N, C-alpha and C positions, 0 to 999 in steps of 0.2 A: 639588092647592088653588091657586088662585090667589092667591099674595103678591106683594105692593106695597109696595116698600121706599121712605117718601116723601121722606125725609133724610138718603139713605143717607150724604151728605159729611160730615155732624155728627160721625162716626164717625171717629177716627187712622188704623184700619187698618179694609178691609173687613170685611164679614159673609156670611160665606159662605153659598153659598145650601142652606137645609132642606130634608132629605131627602124632607118631605112636600110640594112646592112642584111641583107639573105643568107653571104657569107663572112663572119666579121675575124681575120687575123688579125694577131699582134705579134709581133714580134720586134724582141729586146734590141736587135742592132741589125744592119742590114750591109753587105761589104759591099762594093762594087762590082766582083762579078756573083753576087747571090743578086742582084737587084732585076733583071730582067726575070729569070729564073721566079724570085718571089712573086713578082708582081703578073706572071699570065694568068690572062684571065680574070684581070682587075679593072673595075672600071674606074674604082677610086682608091688615089694612091695617099695618104696622111706620110707626111715628112717631116721631121725638125730641119735635119743638116743631113739625110740623105740627098747627096747631091743627084739628078736625073737630068743625063744632056740628051743632046739629039739622037744618039748612037744609039739608046737604050728605048727614044719614045718610039723609031723607025720602028723600032722589035717590039713595039705595042701597039697595034690597033687597035685592044680595045679601049683602053685606057681614057677615060676620058673628061676628070676632072684633077686636080692634083690639089689639097690643102695642105700649104703650111702652117705648119705649128708654130707661125711664132709673125714674126712684121715681118721681118727682113727674108726676100726671097733670092738673091742671091747664087743660093744651092740649083736653084733652075733656069735653065735655058725656055727664059722666055719667047725669046722667037723663034724656036724652033715647037715652042706648043704653039705657036701662031697658025706655023704652016702645017701642025699637026691637025688645029681643030680642037686644041685641049684646054680647061680652063682652069685658070689658077687661081684660085682663092687666099686670100694670108688674112692673118689677123692683127689688123692696126691698134697701136697704142695702145694695147690689154696692160702694157707693163711700162708704159708711161711713171706711175704712180711709183715702183719699185727699183724702178732705174733712180730715177729722182730723189729719192731720200737713200738710195745708195749711192749719189753721189757726195752727198751733203753728209755721210757721216762718214766717208773719206775725208772729206772738209775737217771736220772737226776732228779725226783721230788724227789726220798729218800734222795741225794745223799747232795743235796742241801738244804734240810730240806725246803721244797716250801710249803707244808699246814701249817708247825709252824708258817713261814712267813707269810702265807696270813691271816692267824690267828693276827698274828702280828701286822698285818695294820690295822685292825681295833681294838683293843682291846688298845695297848700303841703307836703306833706310833703318834697320834694327840696329845697327851699327853708326847711326848720326847723332853727333855729338848738339845736335837745333832738332827740332819739333818737323822739320820738311826735307826734303832733299833738293837743291839746285843744279839742275843738268841745263840740257838741250832749253833754247830761247821755246816759251811759248806765245805763240801768235793768236790775238782777238780775230773772229771771223769778221765784225763789225768794221766798217771802213775800205775792208781789202777790195781787190781788182778780182771778180773772174769774168773770166773768156767762154763765150760758149762755143763752140763751131755747129752748128747747125740749128735752126730755127724749127724744128719740127716737135710733133707732139711734147717728146722726152725733155728737148732740148725748151720748150716754151717750159715748162712745170718745173726745169731745174731753175731758169730764169726768178722764176712767182717762187719760187720759197728761199730763193739763194736773196731776194731784195725785202723778202718779212724778215731777215737777218741781217738788213741794214747793208748787207755786201754792192758793189757797184758791179752792175753786169755788163759785160759788151760783147753784144752776135758780129761773126769775124764774119767779114764777108771772102768772096771764093780767092781762094790765094791765088796769084797772081789778073784779078780781076781788074782792067781798062778803072770803073766805073765803079761809086761804093753806093749801094742803095738806101734809103731812107731809113733808119733804125737798125745803123750798120756797123762795121769799123773796119775798117782797111785789116788787111791779115795782118799784117806784119806790125803795125801801130796795134795791135790786140796781141801779139808777141810779147810786144817792148813793155805793154801798161799791165799785163796781167798779172796778178800772183799765184793763179790758178788755171790752168786751162783743162775743158772737159768736151771730150768729144762726142758727138752726140749725129753723126752722118754717115751717109750708106756712102758703105765699099764701091768706089769704082775706078775705073782707069784713073781719074782725074784725084781722086785721095790715099789712090795704095802711095803708100809714106806718106802718109801729108805732114807727120811731124819726124823729119829726119834728123843729123846733126847739124844740116844745116840751121835748120828755124828753132831748133834746140840752140844755137849760137847765139840768136837773136832772141830769145826769150829772154825775160829778167832776168837777173842774176840772183837763185835762193826758188826760184819758182816751184810750183810744183803741176805735176800731170798726170791728168784722171783718164783713162779709157773704157769705158763701158759698151762702149759699138762693136769693132769689128777690131781682130789683130791686125791685119799688116797695113792697117791705116795710119800704123806708130811701127818706125826702124827699133827693134827692140837691142840693136849694138847701140845704136845712138843714146837708147837710154841707160844701159849701164854706162855709159863711157861719162852721160850727166851726170850720176848720181856720185860716179867715181870720183870726178874732178868737183865737186860739189856744185854748179852749175845750175843740176837739178837737186832740188833740196827735199823731194819728197816725190812717188810715182804710187799710184793705185790703179793696178789693172785688174780689170775682171776679164780679161779675154787676151789670148796669145795668136803669134803668128798660125803656127799647129795648134788645135785639137784633137786629142788630149796632148798635151806637152812631152815632150821627151822626158824623163827619168833625171836624167842629168844636165836638162833644161839648164844657164847660166841663173834668167832669173828667179830659179827656185832656190838656187841656195847661194845667192847674194847677201851677206850679211853687212846689210845697211839699215838701220833701223828707224828708217821710214820709209820701206817700200813693203808696201801691201798688194798680194797678189792670190785671188780671188778664184776659184774653178767656173768662170761663167756661170754665177745665180746671182749676178744682180738682179735679173728678171723674174727671180723665181718665189718671190714672197707668195704665200698661201691666199690671197684675193687674189694675186694677177694669174696664177695657174687657176682657179676656177674662172675668171674672166674668158680665159686660154680655150676650156674644154670650152662652156657656152658658144663661143662666136665657133668652136672647128664645131660641135652640134649643128647650132645653127646656117653653117656654111651648103654642108651636106644636103638638110632640112630645103632645103632654099633651090639649091641645086634640083632635088627631086621633082621638086613643083615647077621647077621650069622660069623661078624668080634668081638667080646665083645674084650673092651680092659680096664684099668685098672683091671685087678680082680686082685682080693687076694683070689679064691677060686672057 
């Protein structure tokens, strides 16, 4: 099989050549203009975030399988793949442990003001008249309330870790839903009650800008916002305004609307002591990356053997 990995450099370590590959090409990255030429003659495409749309698929009659090197597959035109007879496989839940631990780590960092006190240790502690330095209020996680949007593998694992820390967990119902399912809480009620809100839902037309100025205005005063899912779930200007006004006490954003962001992106230059922006790495623990590679190999082998797994189309 002729297999092309379109953005191999998006993984922190190399994916080994699949046994099924008669031709194996790993491209560090692929621009939209390079996509069709890169996949000419390929039967299998592996992509992490390179978008494959209908226009490209119609020019690639030999393409039979797209392996998404991620759980989310919003970079693939699924309807077009069905029309063209192209199988699409993803890697479900491989990063659930890593992302969930990242969320809990962010909660500790933001609730306990670790960034502010790291700064205080170098700028204030040496001149202190006491053995300690007091500044930003430190809040326990115990007894706080965490609102979770999304109850898949990651959201459910976040809930388990949070409950182990004796955090109260509320799963948010869909925004605007007329009825509330058992085990869920109305979306607006979660906004009003949660000391921290964490997003673990897919990016769809319904969830784009799920958290904007109106939602931030309804959030509990001084709440935290964590986004490790997709950047466009959040209106970044509304987050900046919320941080500036103090309505949002802190934010941990592992994803942004455009990735990579512009060098002058305001969130990268905001001097806020409780803002943590990381470059889309919540998923990338060593254990998660090894699971991702193993499932990619398994998906290709299963497809070659006529028994594809983890099919989304």
